[in-house]
N, C-alpha and C positions, 0 to 999 in steps of 0.2 A: 394065448390068443392074439394078443395085441401085437406081439412080436412076429407071429405067423402072417398077419395081415400086413405088417410093415415090409416083411422080405417078399411078399406077393407083389406089393406095390413096386419093390425094387425090380423084381424080375420083369414086370410089365414095362417099367422104364427102360431097362436095358434092352429088352426086345424091341421096344419102339426105336431106340437109338440105332440099333443094328439095321433095323429095317430102313431107316433114312441113310444109314452109311453105305449099304451095299450097293444100291445103285449109283451112288457118287463115286464109290471106289471103282466100280466097272467101268464107269465113263472116263475115269481118270480126273474128273473135275473135283477140285478140292482136296486132292491127295497131298499132304504135307511133305515137304523136303526142306532141307536146310536152305536151299537157294530160295524157295518160294513157300514159306509156310502158310498155311490156310486156317480158316475158322475150325476145322476139325482137330486142329492140335490142342483146342481148349477142352475138348470132351473129357479125356482122362481124368484130368485134374478137378474138373467140375463135377463129374460122376461121383468120384471118391469123396470129395469133400461135402457135396451136397447130401450124398446117401449117409455119411458118417455123422453129419449133424441131424438129419431127420429119422434115422434108424437108432441112433445113440450105439452104434456098435461100428468099431474102426477096422478091424482086420478084414471082414468080409467085404466092407466098402472099398477098402484099398485093393483088395483082390479084383473086385468087379472093375474097378478104374483101370488097373494094370491090364486086364484081359482086354479092355476096350483099346488101350493104347497098343498092345501087342497085335490086336486085329487090324488097327491101322497101319502099323509098321509092316505087316505082311500082306498089305493090300487086300484085306477082306478074306484071308484064307484061315479058317477055324483050326485046321489041323496044325498048320504052321505056326500059328499063334500060341498054341497050348505047348508046342515043342519049345518055342522062342522063350517061354517064361522060366524054366529051370536052366536050359542050357546056356542062355545068354543073360537075360535081365537079373536073375536072383544071383548068378555067379558073378557077374559084373559088380553088382552092388557091394560084394564083398572083397573083390579083387583089389580095390584101392586101399593102398597102405594106410592112409589116413583113416579112413573108414573101420579098417580092421582094428586100427590102434584104439579108435573110440569104443568099439566092442569090448576089447580086452580090458580097457581102463575101466569101463563101466562094470564088467563082471568082477574084477578084482576089487574094486571098491565096494560092490555088494557084498562079496564073500568077506571082506573087512567088517562091514556093518552087521552081517550075521554074527560074527565072532563077538563083535561088541555087545550085542544083544544077549548073547548066552552067557558071557561073562559078567554081566550086570553093569558094564560100563555106561551103556546107554542110560540106564536107570539112575545112575550115579550123576550123569549130567543133569537129568530131569529134577532130581531133588536139589542140585546146586542152583539151577536156573529158578526153581520154585521160590527160593529165598532171596534172589536179586530182583524178580519182577512178580507182582502179585497181581492176580486176575487175568481175565481173558485180554484186556487191553494191554497190560505189560507183557504177556506172551507173545502177542502179534507184533507188539513194538520191538521186542527183543529179537524176533525172527526177521524183521526187516533191517534191524541194525547190523545182525551178523551177516545178512545178505549184502549190505553195502561194503562190509569189511573184506569180505572175500570176492574182490573185484577183478582179481588178475585173469580169470578164466570162466566162461559161463557154463561149461560143463561141470567143472569142479564145483562152481558155486550151487548149481542146482542139486547135484548128488550129495554134497556135505551138508548144505543147509537143511534140504528135505529130510534126510534119513535122521540127522541129529535132533531136529526139532520136533519130528512127528510124535514121539512118546510125550513130550512136554504139552504140546498143543492138544493132544489127545486128552490128557488129564485136565486140562482147562475147558474141555467141551468146544474146541474151536473146530469147525468143519474141516475136513481134508481138501475141500474146494478152496476154502480161504488160504489155507496153507500152500496149496500149489500156486495159487494167484500171487501170493506175497514172494514165494520162491522164483517163480518164472519172471515176476517183474523187477526183481533185482539180479538177474543173471546176465542175459544178452543187454538190456539197457545200460547197466553200469559198465559191464566189459566193452562195449562198444565206444564209450566215451572217455574211459579211464586213460590218463596220459602213460600209464605203464600197464599193459596186458597182453595177452596172447593175440588179441586183435590189432594192436596198434602197428605191428610190422606188415600185416597184410594190407591193411588200410593204406598205409603210407606208400607202400610198394606200388598199389594201383594208382595212387594219386602222382607219384614220380613218373610212372610209365606214361600217363595221360597228359602230363604238362612237359614231357620232354623236348617237345617241338614248339612249345609255346613262349615266346620271348617275355621277359620282365617279370615273370612269376617267381615267388620266393621258394625256400626249400619246401619239401614235400610235407615234412613234420610240422613246419609252421603253419602250412596252409590247414592241415588237420586240426591243429590247435586253434585256429581262428574259425573253423567251421564248427567247433563245439556249441558256441552260443546258438548255433541255427540248427543244432539237432535237438529240436523243440520236442519231439514225441518221446525220446528217450528221457529226457530231463522231467518232463511232466509225468510221465509214467512212474518215476521214482517217487516223485512227490505225492501223487495220488495214491500210491500203495501206502506210503507213510501215513496219510491223512485218514485213509480208511482203517489202518489199523489204531490209531489214536482216538478217532471218534466213535470206534466200534458200531458204525452204522453201514447199511448196504442198501442196495436195490435190486430188483430182477430177481433171476434164479439164485444169485449169491445170499440173497437175504432169506429165501426158503431153505437154503442149505444151512445156514447159520441156526436158523429157529429150529430146524429138525436136529441139529447137533446138540442143542440145549436139552432136548428131551431124550437124549441117547437114541436118536434115529437118523443119523447121518447117512443119507442114501448115496453120498459120493464116495463112501469108504471103499477101497479095493484092498483087501488083506489076502487076496490069493497067493499062496506060497510063502507067506510071512509067518514066522513062528518066533516066539520069545521064551527061550528055553530057561532063562531066569529073569523074573518081572522085576525082583527087588534088587537094589544096589549090593554090590559084593563088598567085600571087607575093605578093598582098596578104593572103592567108588569110582567116581568120575576120572581118576588118574589111568585107569584101563582104557578108558576112551580118549582122553584128552592127550595122551602120549602119541597113539597112531594117527590121530587126526591132526595133530600139531606137525608130527613128522612128515605127512602128505603135504601140509601147506609149506613148511620150510623147505622140504626137497624141491617142491615146485618151483619156489623163488630162486634157490641155490642153482637148481638145475637150469631153468631158463637163462640165468646170468653166465654159467660155466659154458652151456652149450653154445649160446650167443657168442662168447668171447672167442670160441674156438673156430667159428664160422664168419664172423664180422670182419670188416677192414680193420686194420690198425688204427688207433686213436678214435675209434666210432664212439660217438655219445651213447648214453644209457639206453635210449629208445631204440638206436640202431643195433646195439648188442642184443636186445630183447627180441627185436624184429627179426634177427638171423638166427634165432634159436629154433631147434626143432622141437616145437611144443609136444607134439605127438609122442616122441620117445621119453619126454620129460615127464609127461602125466603117466605114461606106462610104469616109468621107474618109481614114481612117487605112490601110486597105488600099489604096486607090488611090495615096497618097504611098509606100506601102511598095513597090508594084509599080514605079512610076515611078523611085524612087530606086535600086532593085535593078537596074533595065534601064540606067540611066545608069552606074552603078558597073561593071557588067559589061563596058561599052564602054570607057569613058575609062581607068580604070586596070586593069580586068580583061582587057582585050585580046580580047574576043569582037567578032565582026563583027555588024553590025544584023540580017542575016538569021539568024544563030545565036540571037541574042536573041529575035527573033520566033518562031522555032521553039520555043524553050524556053517561051516564054509560052503558046503553044498547047499544048505537052505538058503544062504545069501544069494548064491549064483541062481538058484531056482526063481528066487523073487524077482530077478532081473530079467527071466526070459521073455515074458509077455511084452515088455517094452523092447527087447531086441528084435523080436519079431515084428512087430510094428515099425521100428527102425529100419529093417531090412527091406520092408514093403515100401516105406516112404522114399528110401533111397532108390529103389527100382522105379517107382513113380516119377522121381525127379530125373533119372536117366532118360525115361521115355519122353518127358516134356522137352529135354534137351535135344534129343534126336528129332522130334518133331517140329522143333523151332517155336515153341509156345512163346517164349520170351520176345523172339524177334517178331512175331505176329502182334502181340501186345504193343510193342513199341511202335511199329508202323502203324497200327490202328489209331493208336491215341495222339501220336505226334502229327505234325504238319504244319500248316501256316499257324504261327503262335507269337504272340508278342514277348519280347525278353522279359518283360515284368512279370510273367505268369510262369516262367520257366521253373522256378523252385517249386511251386505248387503242383505243376504238371509232372515233373520229376518225381516228386513225393508219391503222387497217386500212381504213376507207372511203376515205380519200385514196389509199393504196397501191394498192387495187383499180381505182379511177377511173384514176389515173395509168398503171397498167399497161395497162389496156384501151384508153386514148385516146392514149397516148405524148406527153402533155404535162404539165409540172409547173405551168407559169403558169395554163393552163386550169383544172387542179383547184383551185389557190389561189383563182382568181376565182370558182369555184363554191361552195366549201366555206366560205370565210373570211366572208361575210355571214350564213351559217348557223350555223356553229360558235361563233363569238365570243357572239352574243347567248344562245345555248343555254348557254355555260359561265358566262355572267354571271347568268342566271336561275334555272336547275336548282338550284344549291346554295342559293339564297336561298329558293326554294319549298320545299325540303327541310329548312329550318331549320339549315343547316350554319353554323358559325362557326370562326374560327381560320385557322391557315396552309394548311388544305386548300382553303379556297375560292380563295385566290390560286394554289395548285397546280394546281387545275382550270382555271382561267382562262389562266394562262400556259403550262400544259401543253398545252391544246388548241390554242393558237396555235401552239405548237412542234410539235405534232403534225400539223397542217395543212401546215406548211413541209417537215418531215421526210418525212411519209408522201408528199408529191408527190414528193419528190426520190428516195424509194426506189422507188416504183412506175415512175418515169420511168427510173431507174437499171436497172431490170431488163427493160424493154419494148423487143423489137426494132424497135417503131415509133417510138422516141423520136428526137428530132432530135439531142440531145446524144449519144447512144449510137451514132447513125449517124455523126456527124461524127468522134467518137472513133476508131472503127473505121477509117473513111477515112484521117484525118490519120496514123494508126499503120500504114497499110498491112496491116491485118488483115482477114481475111475476116469480114464483119459478124456472120453467125450464130455463128461461132466465138467472137468477142467476147462475145457475149450467153451462149453456153453456159458460157464459162470464168468469167465474171464473176458469174453469178447465185448460185453457192455461197457466194462471199465476202460479196455483198449479203444473203443470207438469213442469215448468220452475224452480220453487224452489226445487222440487224433484230431477230433473235431476242434478242440481248443488250439492244437498245433497249427492247423490250418488257417484258422481265424485270426491268431495272434502271432503265428510264426511265419509260415511259408508264403501267405499272401501279401502281408505288409512288407516281407524283407525285399521282394522284388522291385518294390517301390521307394526304396531307400530308407525306411523306418529302421533305427537302431535295433538290433534283435533284443538287447537288454530291455527295453521296455516292454515288449511281448513277453520276455521270460518272467520279469517281475509281476506283471498282470496275471499272466497265465498261472504262475505258482501260487498267487494270492488267491485266485478263484478256485483253483484245485485243492489248495489246502482248507478251503472253507466248504467245498461242494459236498462232502458227506454231511456235515451239519445242517446245509441248507436244502440239499435234494434228496437225500436218503432217510431211511428209517431205522430206529434202533431195533435191535434184535429181540427185545422183550417188549 
């Protein structure tokens, strides 16, 4: 009955929006275009995100947001909008090579996990971890530590850590929401600031293009390194996740989820499509899982280097080699090797029959399908916002007459809003970096500023783009990493979003007060980092409540 009332409310809201838009579209006023985006470009993401949070249902909310976007793109023609959905938007969402690679990578890794569950390899890892870390605190800290170790790619991090640790944390009665939070907080935040990762080449490439015509600036990679102390949100998120795990305290919706998990009533669990053919460890225990997982990790590292070496300029440094690698192809090969090796090990030493392995492969793929559907819809919505010029409208609306000292803070807010609305961190970086860096270079000089404040504005702005994109993406229900983290952790997607947002807002608030605001006025970023890390390390003890 409650769900019916919520959907009736959604229908009323959608009808109201259409009633407002139709006269606007008929007169041509407010019709968005790439040259002159308007306020209506905000409607699709706002409707999708708002309904997802209010209704706690993602797929239907995304569809409604996409439908409104198609309605706008076709100038208010319902028939053309309905035709546009399958023939253009959905098809375009999968036509991109990188996106198709992400789907295949996820499906093959899911298939590998299905085999590991059937062979008893996952149960073997759980038994081994149980001896290494005792109790709920140890389990959460172990999850956090493994998340830091797998720093080279956010997708690989989310899928490997979530799937590997889920059986272990289940036995310790840690909620799926908490697992998804730790997994998500050690995926993009660590990959975005790691000196070697699949992100670095993309980030340094954008910086290089943005600084090409700006005299006196250093190498793009050095600028990236100098901006790391200014990526306050990413650093603070890592610290807060570790502190929450250590103190075993929470607040808000997460506290309710943890208390429910302790009495075997975890409402954030989502086991749709998940099966465990063998719940106990097999004869060869965790080796059946460690070998395929280790092969995925080793293949990824080696593949990134080999692929980059073939594409990079001669005598390129390590970061240049990794930046030139085809990461999508490497992850595809790594997940394929993992799937094949897991299947072989499950048969030869594991003792499973071929039909059992085939069934477990299919079960693994089935478990990934809900997330893949959400991912497809999220990509479609992102394409709509790009066509409508949502990002350009946000930039134009927020920017204007601004003191150079407030530029890092403003850029962080803009990046956060765009990433939240579009669900993409890389897209935000690609949009903002070419605009923000020249502004950070020219504005202080035009204002006659000198001294450390000038460097603080430049590096603070670069860090604000990277961290703001991560923050907005971290909170957005339509973010791909958020979707993959909830899926790999077996957590209801909207429950993951609801329970994670308060922690993301806490880290962002501290980032603003101790990072992006003072950096524009010349304060050393290290002072803010030390103070912020100290506060967040103690925040669970001071501000949050124990689970029992």
